[in-house]
N, C-alpha and C positions, 0 to 999 in steps of 0.2 A: 631606658627609653632611647638613648643615643645608639646603643648597640642594635636595637630593633629597627630603628630608622635607617641606620647605615648598612645593615646586612642586606646584601643583594640589591642595594640602591633603592630600598623601599621609599625613601624620601622623594625620589624622582616620580613616583606615582602621583604626587600632587602637582608636578610641573605643568602638565597639559591643562588641568583644571584652573590652576592659578593663572596660566597664560591667557586662557579664554576670559577669565574674570577681569584681569588687568586690561586686556584689550578692549573689552566692553566698557569698563570704567573710563579708559583713556578716550574712547570715541564719544562717550556720553558727556564727558567733562570738558574736552578741548576739541578744537577744529584743526584740520590739516593746514589751515591758513595761519595758525598760530605757531610761533617758534617753540613754545613749551611742548606742544604735541610732538614735534620732531626730537626735542631733547629727551622725551620719555619713551619714545617708541621702541627703543631697544630693550626695555624691561620685559614686555610680553614676548618679543622676539627671542630674547635670551632664554626665557622659560621654555619656549618651543624648541630651541636649540638643545637645551638640557634634556628634553624629552627624547629627541633623536639619539643623544649620546647614551643616556642612562636608563630609560624607561624599561627596556628589556634587559634583565640581568646579563652581565657579561659585557657586550657592546664595547664601549669606550675602554673600560678596564682591561678587557681581553686584548683589544687592539694595542694599547700602550704596552702591556706586559709581554705579549707574544710576538707582535709585529715590530714595534719600535725598539723595545729592549731585548727582543729575541730570547726571552726566558723560556725554559721548558715548562710543559704543563705542570701545574701544582706550585710553581714559584711565582711570587708577586712582589713587585716593588711598589706598584700603585694598588693600594688596598681599598676595600669598601669604606673603611674608616677615614682614610685620607680623602677619598672622593667626597664623602659627606661633608667634612670640614671645609674643603676647598670650595665646594658649591654653596654651602650655607653661609660661610663667613665672607668669602671673596665675591660672591654673586648676590645671594638673597639679601643679606644684611647690608652689604656695601651699596647695592642698587637702591634699596629702600632709603638709606641715608642720603645718597647723592641725588636720588629722585626728589626727596623732600627739600634738599638744599637747592635744587634746580628751580623750585618755586621762588626762592630768594634771589638766585642769580643763575642765568642760563649756562654759565661756564661749567657748572657742575653737571649739567646735561651733556656738555661736550665731553666731560670725563667719562661718562657712561658710553658715549659713542666711540671714543678713541680706545677704551678698554675692549669694547666689543670688536672693533676693527682689528686690533692686534690678535685677539683670540681667533677671529675668523681667518685671518691671514695664515695662522699656523695650520689650520685644517686644509686650506687651499694649497699651501706650500707642500704639505705632506702628500696630498693627492697627486700633485704634479710630479714631485720627486719619486714617489713610489708607484705612480701610474695605477692607482687603485683607490676605491672609495674608502673613507674612514667614517666612523660614527660621529655625526655632527656636520658632515660636509655639505649636505643638501641645505640645511638651514643656515650654515655659515655662508654659503654662496648667496642665498637670498638676503641674509642679514647684511652682508658686506655691501651689496648694491643699495639697500635702503639706508645704511649708515653713511655712505658717501653722500647721498642726497640730503640726509638729516644734517650732516656736518656743514654742507653748503648752505642749507636753509637757515640754520641758526646763526651761522657766521655772517650771513648776508642780512638777515632780518631780525636781529635781536641781540647779538653778542657785541658787547663793548670791549675794548682793549683786546682785540683778537690775537695779536702776537703773544701777549703774556699768557692768555688762556690756552692757546694752542701749545705753546712751549711747556707750560705746566702740566697740562693733561697728558701730553705725549710722554714727558719724563715720568710722571706718576704711574701711568699705565705700563711703561717699560720696566720700572722698578718692581711693580707688583708681579709682572710676568717673570722677571728674573728671580724673585724670591720664590715664586711657585716652582719654577724649573730647577733651581739650585738647591733649595733647602727642603721643599716638601716632596718633590718627586725625583730625588737623586737616584 
């Protein structure tokens, strides 16, 4: 089953449907005047971001392998299997977990926001450095702007002990990204 879902990023075909479903649920359950809305807004945004990266086979994988790593055709460092596990474990499962924990404390929503902002910044930085589009850039740009507002909103209207949560979420997000780049995508 995992082989079928990971081959040619078949799992990503669920991303736009899940993104729409989560966005509808979010809008029906919470209001933009509530901090929890902004704590969770990155969940559907990230699903749309994954759609841009992976919905069409190739995309992000080809960009990483052939543009970033400059590998010849036929060679891969980032495989369909790695992409599957990165996105299912580090995004889908983690965002569900931290989304649920956000209902307990908004700081976990800040974690979703800071993780998303770090990911978005890598897409934006690559576009600036390479002077070209990369799969995920459009949604990363939109998501970054919304994330900045979301971080401001929950920090201002609902987050207690801001310094501790900001420090913790930035450190956690940085460590996760380092693990991704050092050990999973070497």
